[in-house]
N, C-alpha and C positions, 0 to 999 in steps of 0.2 A: 341492609342488604336481605335479599330474599331467601328463605330457606332453600329453595332450588341452588340459587347461587353458592350459597354456602357449602352445600353437599358438593357441587361440582368442583369447588376449588379443593375440597378433601378428597377428591376421588383419586386413589393409589393406582399407579402403574408401575410395573416391576417386571423382573426378567426372571426365568428359572433355567437353571442348567441341570442337566443329568450327567455332567462331566464326560461328554462324548468326545472322544477323541477327534482333533481336527486336523487340517492339512495346512501345511505352510509352503508356499511355491511350489505344490505339487508334492511335498514329502509329507508323509503320515508322522505326526509327532509322536514323540515316545509318551509313555505314561506319565514320567517325570514333568516333563515340558506341559503335559496337560494339566496335572495338578496345579503348577504356578500359573497357567494360564486361567484358571477358575478364580485366583485372587487377583488378577491384573482386571479380569471384567468386573469383578465386584467394586473395584477401584473405579473403571470407566463408569459403570453404572451410577455409583454416586456422583461423579465429576458432571454428568450431564443432567443431572436431576432426579433421575429415576427414584421412587419411595420404597422398593423392596428389590432384594436379591435372595433368591432362595436356590438351595442345593437339594438333588434327588437322593436317593438311596438304592444303588443297584449292585448286581454282584454277578456282572456277565462280561465278556470280551469286548473291548470298545467303550468300557465306561470307567471312569476312576472316582465315582462319588460314594464307595462303599464305607469310608471313613468319614462321614458326613459333619459330625461335631469338630474333628479335626480341622476341615476346609473352613468351617463356620469362624473357628477361633482364630485362623489366620486371617479371614478377611476382617474380623472383628477389629484386629491389630493395624490392619492396613486402610481402615475406614473410619468415619467420625460420625456420619448422620445417617446413612442408609440402614433401614430394618434388613436384619438378617435371619432367614429362616429356612424351611425345608419343604421340599415339594416331590415325594411325600415321604415321612419316616414310617416304615413299616413295623408298627406297633406291635403286631401279632409275633414277631420274632425279635423282640427287643425287652430288656428288662426293665421295667418301669423305674425302679429305684436307680439303676446306672443312668436311664435315660433323664431324669430329675437333675442328678448330679452334673451330668454333661450340659445341659442347657441352662442350670443355674450358673456354670462356670462361665458359657458364651455371655449369658445375659450381664453378667458381672463385668467380664473383659470389654464389652461393648457399651458398657454405662446405660443398660436396659433397652438394648435394641434388639433382643432375641424373639423370635417367634416359631412356631412349630405347626406342621400340618401333619395329623395322624390318619392313618389310612390301613386298610387291611391288606393292601398291594395288589396289582394287577400283574407285577412281576414276583415270580414265586420261588426264584432261585435261592433265597435265604432260608426257606424251610427245610430243604435238604443239607444245606450248608451247616446249618445249626443244630441240625438233629431234630425239627419238629415235624409233626404229624399233619399232612395238609388236610385230614379229616378232621382236624380240629380248628380249623381255620377261623369260623366264626366265633368259636368259644374262646379261643385265645384271644381274639380282639376285644370281645367285651369285658372280659375278666381284666386286660391290662388296661385297658381305658378306665374302668372303673377305679383301678388303684392309682393310675398316673393322675387322675381329677382329684383324687383325694389326697395325695402327697401334695398337690399343688393349693388345694383350698383349705387344708387342716394344718395346724401346727405340728400336732403329734399324732401318728396314726397308728392304730391297732387293726389288723386286717387279716384275714384268712381267705386261701383260695385253694384251687386246685393245681396250677400250673408253675406254683412257685413256693418257697417256705413262707410262713406266717411272720406277721410283723407284731412286736409288742410294744407300744408305746415308743415309736421310732420317730426320731426329729432328725431329718437329714441336713448335710453341709455340703458346699455354701447354700445358703438358704436364698431362694427365689424372693422376689418381692410378695408382700401380702395377696394372697389371690392367684399367685403363679404368673406365669407369662401368657401372652396371647395365644391361644391353642385352638387350630381349626380342626375340623374333621372334614377328611378328602373324602368324596363321593366320584363315582363314575356312571353310575345307571341304576343302582338300587334304590328302591323306595324305602326299604328297611334301613338303610345307611342315613336317608336324609332324617328319618323319626328317630334314629339313634342321637343323631346330632343334636336335635332339638330336646330330646329327652335330658342329655347332659349339658344344656342350655349353652353349646358352644357354637362358634361360627361355622358357616358352611362354605367348603371351597369345592368346587364343581370342575373336575377334569372333564373337558368336552374336547375329543379330539377325531371327532367324525360326526356327520349330518349337521343339520341346522342348529345353530346354538339355542335358538329360540324355543325349540322344543322342550328345553329344561324349564321353561315358566311354570309348567305344572309341578314340577320338583320344589320351585320356589314358593309356590302356594301352599304345598303339603308342609314344607318347613316352617313357614310363618304361622300357619294355622296350627301346627303341632307345637311351636314355641308357646303360643296361647294356651294351648289345653294343658300345658306341662306347667303352666305359670311362671314362664320366663319371659323376660323382656326381649324385644327384638334383637337380632344379633346382625352383623354385616353378613355379606353374601359376596362370594368372589369368585372369579372363573380363571382356569388356567387352559391355555390352547398353545397350539405350534405357530410358528408363523417366521416371516423375513420381511425386513423393510429394506427397500433400495430407491434410489432416486426415480425410477418408474415403474410402473406396474408389469411391463414386460421384462424388465431386467430382473425384478424380484421373481417373478414365476419362474424363469429361467434358471435363476441361481439355486432355488429351492427343490425344482424338480430333479435333479442329478442325485442328490443326497435322499431326498423322500422316496423315489421309486424302491431302491434297494431294501429300504428299511420297511415299508409297508409290504413287499412281497415276503420278507421273513415273517411279519406279524401276522399275515395272511395264513401262513403256513401252521404257526404257532397257536394262534386264537381265533382262528376262522373269520378274519376281517376281510372285506372286500378286496378283490386283486386290483393291483396298483396301475389301473390305464391311465393314459394322458386324458381322456375323456373325465374319468372319475376325478382325477387331481383338479383339472380347470373347474370342474362343478363345485369341489370343496373350497378352491377359492374364491369363486363367484358367491356362493351363497350358504356354504358350508362353514367347518370349524377351522379352515386354514387362514390366518390372519397374513396375506402375502400382498405386497403391492406397494404404492408409493406412500409417503406419510399421509398424504389426505386421504387415500383410499383406506388405509389400515385406521385412522382415527375414525372416518365415517362408519366404518364396522364395529368399532368397539363401542362408539357412543350409540351406535343400533342396539347391540346385546346388552349393553348397560341398562337400557331404557327397558328393554324385553325381559330380562332376569334379574331385575332390580338390585344390580351390582354396585357396591361400593370399591370394588378392586378387580383390576384385571392384570394377570400377569402372562406375559410372552414366553414361551419356551422358544429361545432363541438359539439353541444348537441342535444338531442332528447330526449322525455318524458322518464322518470325513467332509464334512462343510468346510471350506476354507476360512481360516481365523478372520480373514479379513472382512468376510460377508458377515460373520458373526459380530465383529468390531461395528461395522457399518450398521448393522441392525440395533445395537444398542445405543449407538450415537443417535440416529435417527428417531428411535423411539423416545428418547429423553427430551432431546433439542427442539422436535417438530412434532411428534405424535402427540404426546402426553399434554402438552399446553392446547394443542388444537381439540383433542377430546373434552378437556374440562370447558373450553369455551363453546363447543356444542351442546354439552349439556347444560350449561348456564344458560344458553338461549332458548331452552326447551323449557316452556311453561306449562307442558302437559303433566298429567298426574298418573303414576302407575296403579292399576286396581286389580283386584281379583278377578280371573276369568274361569269359565268353566272348561278347564283343561284336565285331560288326563295325565298324572306324572309318567314322564318318559321311563322306558326301561329297556336297557341295551343288554340283551341277554344271549347267551349260547347254551343250548341244553339244560333250560330252566334256570339257569343260575347267571349271576352278575359277571359280565366280561371283566369289569373292574368296578371296585366299589371302595 
């Protein structure tokens, strides 16, 4: 078997949820129903052959993923093979010691299936909620990433910092496996975040939610060259994007548009995103970061960005505010049963090689700073 075929067979396809409240028969589901739906969708994702199920972390109206470790622990007991992770854990407002203990517990409950994506957070509600200063956004993340990686990689830790009490020869329990659990750094547009992931030798998760995904090939080049400069081996690269799969392209486009438009309208006010016109939506579906369409259309697009961005994993965010639960279920089912096998087939057929190109790392900013990173 060729190296290309082996890599294609190992290509991971999963789903992400932000715990967004769904509708059921036109009725808005309650928070409690939405919590239970997350666990049901993890079971469905496993049953149709998806490799990963990940839960975000948010603290706003319409989302129920604030207690992510609890949701993942419940999913661990309801499943047996699928990897369980986050998308993204806002490390800046988490205590690394408690985070280690929570995910060591999830890893034990799931028999070694826990993963985590760490990010600074594009949603900032946790900062005032837990009493953190947004002016220390970067410093908090850097210090906590340092401590969390040390807790995973060292048996006993002595450490001092600025934002929490010192540790003196601490050994936490329950123990993670030696070296910790798979830990990714999530980035959204900042080259500095790419270099940070490489400096720690951690895999890269790119959240691409607008524009042509292949623009991030520059980030990939920066990441791989930085890994080499820091003396680390190559690490996996993954992409997270929003999408919906239905039987036909037209059905998928219409199903997502109704929910997508009000969400982007809100984001355009909060973060300076583009206004949600139908023309812009169709452009994002055609060549941008929305993965919407029939199984063949979505598979072709995933395979394209997998080659362009040298991916080994692709996660589709399958929920969006007030999307009918049957649309969410259909997306998960078609993604696992039809899209993922087709992606692996397309990648196995590709005998081309990915190589570095002279691309400038993309940067998505507002007022000189990353919109999300």
